[in-house]
C-alpha positions as CSV (number, residue, x, y, z in Angstrom):
1,L,144.6,108.1,143.8
2,A,145.6,111.7,143.9
3,V,147.5,114.5,142.1
4,I,150.0,116.8,143.8
5,T,150.6,120.1,142.1
6,A,151.7,123.7,142.9
7,P,149.4,126.0,145.0
8,D,147.2,128.4,143.0
9,K,148.9,131.7,142.3
10,P,148.0,135.1,140.9
11,A,148.7,135.6,137.2
12,G,147.7,137.7,134.3
13,R,146.8,141.4,134.1
14,G,144.1,141.1,136.8
15,M,146.4,139.0,139.0
16,K,143.6,136.6,139.6
17,M,144.3,133.3,141.3
18,Q,145.1,130.7,138.6
19,Q,145.1,126.9,138.8
20,S,147.8,124.8,137.2
21,E,146.8,122.8,134.2
22,V,147.4,119.6,136.2
23,K,144.9,120.7,138.8
24,K,142.3,121.6,136.1
25,F,142.6,118.2,134.6
26,A,142.4,116.4,137.9
27,L,139.3,118.3,139.0
28,A,137.6,117.6,135.6
29,H,138.2,113.9,136.2
30,S,137.2,113.8,139.9
31,I,140.8,113.1,141.1
32,K,141.8,114.2,144.6
33,V,144.2,117.3,144.5
34,L,146.9,118.1,147.0
35,Q,148.6,121.5,146.9
36,P,151.2,121.6,149.7
37,T,153.2,124.7,150.3
38,N,155.6,122.7,152.5
39,L,156.5,119.2,151.3
40,K,157.8,118.3,154.8
41,S,154.8,119.5,156.7
42,P,153.3,116.8,159.0
43,E,149.8,117.5,157.6
44,F,150.9,116.7,154.0
45,I,152.9,113.6,155.0
46,N,150.0,112.3,157.0
47,E,147.6,112.8,154.1
48,L,150.0,110.9,151.8
49,K,150.1,108.1,154.3
50,T,146.3,108.1,154.4
51,I,146.1,107.8,150.6
52,N,148.6,105.0,150.8
53,P,150.0,105.0,147.2
54,D,151.8,102.0,145.7
55,L,153.8,104.3,143.4
56,Q,154.5,108.0,142.9
57,V,155.3,109.6,139.5
58,V,157.1,112.9,139.4
59,V,157.3,115.1,136.3
60,A,158.7,118.7,136.3
61,F,158.1,119.3,140.0
62,R,160.1,120.5,143.0
63,M,162.8,118.5,144.8
64,L,161.1,116.0,147.1
65,P,162.3,115.2,150.6
66,E,163.2,111.6,151.3
67,V,160.2,111.2,153.6
68,V,158.0,111.8,150.5
69,W,159.8,109.9,147.8
70,N,160.5,106.9,149.9
71,L,157.0,106.5,151.2
72,P,155.3,104.2,148.6
73,P,156.3,100.5,148.6
74,M,157.2,100.7,144.9
75,G,159.0,103.9,145.4
76,T,158.9,107.1,143.3
77,I,159.9,107.4,139.6
78,N,160.8,110.5,137.6
79,L,160.8,111.5,134.0
80,H,163.9,113.3,132.9
81,A,164.5,115.0,129.5
82,S,167.8,113.4,128.6
83,L,169.5,110.1,128.2
84,L,170.9,109.8,131.7
85,P,173.5,109.8,133.0
86,Q,174.2,112.6,130.5
87,Y,172.7,116.0,131.1
88,R,171.8,115.6,134.7
89,G,170.3,118.9,136.1
90,A,167.6,121.5,135.7
91,A,168.0,122.4,132.0
92,P,168.8,119.3,129.9
93,I,166.8,120.4,126.8
94,N,168.5,123.8,126.6
95,H,172.0,122.4,127.1
96,A,171.6,119.6,124.6
97,I,170.8,122.1,121.9
98,I,173.4,124.7,123.1
99,N,176.1,121.9,122.8
100,G,175.1,121.1,119.3
101,E,173.8,117.6,120.0
102,N,171.9,115.8,117.2
103,E,170.3,113.4,119.6
104,T,168.8,113.4,123.1
105,G,166.0,111.5,124.7
106,I,164.0,110.7,127.8
107,T,164.6,108.6,130.8
108,T,162.4,107.1,133.5
109,F,164.4,106.3,136.7
110,R,163.9,105.8,140.4
111,L,164.3,108.8,142.7
112,K,167.1,108.6,145.3
113,H,168.9,111.1,147.5
114,D,171.3,112.6,144.9
115,I,169.5,114.4,142.0
116,D,169.1,112.5,138.7
117,T,171.3,109.6,139.8
118,G,168.8,106.8,140.5
119,N,168.5,103.5,138.7
120,I,167.3,103.8,135.1
121,L,164.1,102.0,134.2
122,L,163.5,102.9,130.5
123,Q,165.0,105.2,127.9
124,E,163.9,106.4,124.5
125,K,166.1,108.3,122.0
126,V,164.8,111.4,120.2
127,P,166.6,113.2,117.3
128,I,167.4,116.9,117.4
129,T,167.1,118.7,114.0
130,E,169.1,121.8,113.2
131,S,165.9,123.8,113.2
132,D,164.7,122.6,116.6
133,N,164.7,125.1,119.5
134,A,164.0,124.5,123.2
135,A,160.3,124.8,122.7
136,T,160.0,122.4,119.7
137,L,162.3,119.8,121.3
138,H,160.4,120.1,124.6
139,D,157.2,119.2,122.8
140,K,158.8,116.2,121.1
141,L,160.1,115.0,124.4
142,M,156.8,115.6,126.2
143,S,154.9,113.5,123.7
144,E,157.4,110.6,123.8
145,G,157.8,111.0,127.6
146,S,154.1,110.4,128.2
147,K,154.3,107.1,126.3
148,L,157.5,106.1,128.2
149,L,155.8,106.8,131.5
150,V,152.9,104.5,130.7
151,R,155.3,101.8,129.6
152,T,157.3,102.2,132.8
153,V,154.3,102.0,135.1
154,N,153.0,99.0,133.3
155,G,156.4,97.3,133.5
156,L,156.7,98.0,137.2
157,R,153.2,96.6,137.7
158,D,154.1,93.4,135.7
159,G,157.6,93.1,137.1
160,T,159.1,93.0,133.7
161,L,161.6,95.9,134.0
162,Q,165.3,95.4,134.7
163,E,166.8,98.4,136.5
164,I,170.2,99.6,135.4
165,S,172.6,101.5,137.7
166,Q,173.8,104.7,136.2
167,D,177.3,104.0,137.5
168,S,177.3,100.8,135.4
169,I,176.9,102.7,132.1
170,M,179.2,105.6,132.7
171,T,181.6,105.7,129.8
172,H,184.8,107.5,128.9
173,T,183.0,110.1,126.9
174,P,182.9,113.6,128.5
175,F,180.2,113.8,131.2
176,K,177.9,116.7,130.3
177,H,175.9,118.6,132.9
178,A,172.7,120.6,132.5
179,P,172.7,123.2,135.3
180,K,170.0,125.8,135.8
181,I,170.4,128.7,133.3
182,F,170.9,132.2,134.7
183,R,170.7,135.6,132.9
184,E,174.5,135.8,132.7
185,N,174.5,132.6,130.7
186,C,172.2,134.1,128.1
187,E,174.3,137.0,126.8
188,I,175.8,136.3,123.4
189,K,179.6,136.3,123.2
190,W,180.3,137.3,119.6
191,D,184.0,136.3,119.7
192,D,182.8,132.7,119.0
193,T,181.9,130.7,116.0
194,V,178.6,131.3,114.2
195,V,177.6,127.7,114.8
196,N,178.0,128.0,118.5
197,I,176.1,131.3,118.7
198,Y,173.3,129.9,116.5
199,N,173.0,126.9,118.8
200,L,172.9,129.2,121.9
201,V,170.0,131.1,120.3
202,R,168.1,127.9,119.6
203,G,168.8,126.4,123.0
204,L,167.5,129.5,124.8
205,S,164.5,130.2,122.5
206,P,161.9,131.3,123.2
207,K,162.7,131.5,126.9
208,P,164.8,132.8,128.6
209,G,166.3,134.0,125.4
210,A,169.8,134.8,124.1
211,F,170.4,138.5,124.2
212,T,172.7,141.2,123.0
213,F,172.8,145.0,122.8
214,L,172.0,147.1,119.7
215,N,172.9,150.8,120.1
216,G,172.2,150.6,123.8
217,T,168.9,148.6,123.4
218,R,168.8,145.1,124.9
219,I,167.3,142.7,122.3
220,I,166.5,139.0,122.7
221,I,167.1,137.0,119.5
222,T,164.4,134.3,119.2
223,E,165.1,133.1,115.6
224,S,168.2,133.4,113.4
225,E,170.1,131.7,110.7
226,K,173.8,131.2,109.9
227,D,175.5,133.2,107.2
228,N,178.9,131.6,106.6
229,S,180.3,134.4,104.4
230,T,183.6,135.8,105.7
231,P,182.9,138.7,108.1
232,E,184.1,142.1,107.0
233,A,183.4,143.5,110.5
234,P,184.9,142.6,113.9
235,P,182.9,140.2,116.2
236,G,179.9,141.9,117.6
237,A,179.6,144.6,114.9
238,Y,176.4,144.6,112.9
239,I,175.5,145.3,109.3
240,T,172.1,146.2,107.9
241,D,170.3,147.7,105.0
242,G,167.8,149.3,107.4
243,K,165.0,147.4,105.7
244,T,165.3,143.7,105.3
245,F,168.3,142.3,107.2
246,L,170.4,142.7,110.3
247,K,173.5,140.6,110.8
248,F,176.0,140.4,113.7
249,A,179.5,139.4,113.0
250,A,181.0,136.3,114.7
251,T,184.6,135.0,114.3
252,D,183.9,133.1,111.1
253,G,180.6,134.4,109.7
254,Y,177.4,136.3,110.5
255,L,174.3,135.5,112.5
256,S,171.4,136.8,110.5
257,I,168.5,137.8,112.8
258,L,165.0,136.7,111.7
259,K,163.0,137.4,114.8
260,L,163.8,139.4,118.0
261,K,162.2,140.8,121.1
262,P,163.3,144.3,122.1
263,E,163.2,145.0,125.8
264,G,159.7,145.8,126.9
265,K,158.1,144.7,123.6
266,G,156.8,141.6,121.9
267,V,158.5,139.4,119.4
268,M,158.7,140.9,115.9
269,N,160.0,140.0,112.5
270,I,163.3,141.7,111.5
271,E,161.5,143.8,108.8
272,D,159.0,145.2,111.3
273,F,161.8,145.9,113.8
274,L,163.9,147.8,111.2
275,R,160.9,149.8,110.0
276,G,160.7,151.4,113.5
277,R,164.4,152.1,113.9
278,R,165.9,155.2,112.3
279,D,169.2,154.9,114.2
280,L,170.5,151.9,112.1
């Protein structure tokens, strides 16, 4: 019946008003578009009531007030990028990789007052490879998530889904959260294992990016590999030939930098970066 998406906002060099991809798709298919700035405004609520939806589906949007998510007779469902109840929160994809998981997944569930706690409708497991970063895993989950949403809506329509309370499947395994990531969470602590640092880089790549400092320059490491040779330098020290490699020492090995983004510049291969640095 309608699509709800963010208001148009200025972007790009010319700061021209840009439409969300969701809005572009909706307009191209003659679907009504709502772009509320205030989700509690009487005008928006009244418009929703006029549309009279049976069901609302939420993906990667803002927190909804109860007056919105409780409006349709079939309720509101959400797609979350983890196997709930694990990794509730704003950054489940990042934290799953940072924690070294080899499996995650997607969950459709009913919205309720407490975030990410509603009854589970369907779940699908998705493997995490050692080469995955936040971007590649996001795309895997996006593809599987779209299919899971269709199955969920069809199941709700047909009355074939059996809802599962998250409280009923809580286990004795450690409960892992996925809170929003801030800049202070992105600085690399080199007095850690090379595996943990490697996972941090993957989990924050390409954005917001794990960073460190090199001779006073802040660099974001976007791609790296593990070197398990015994470090001959203290954690945080680097070694380089000035041409082909740059490695930072961890407690039990080196993190070899493949791609990085110096502050104020674009992403570059390590060879290109070293070619422009005479201080290393």
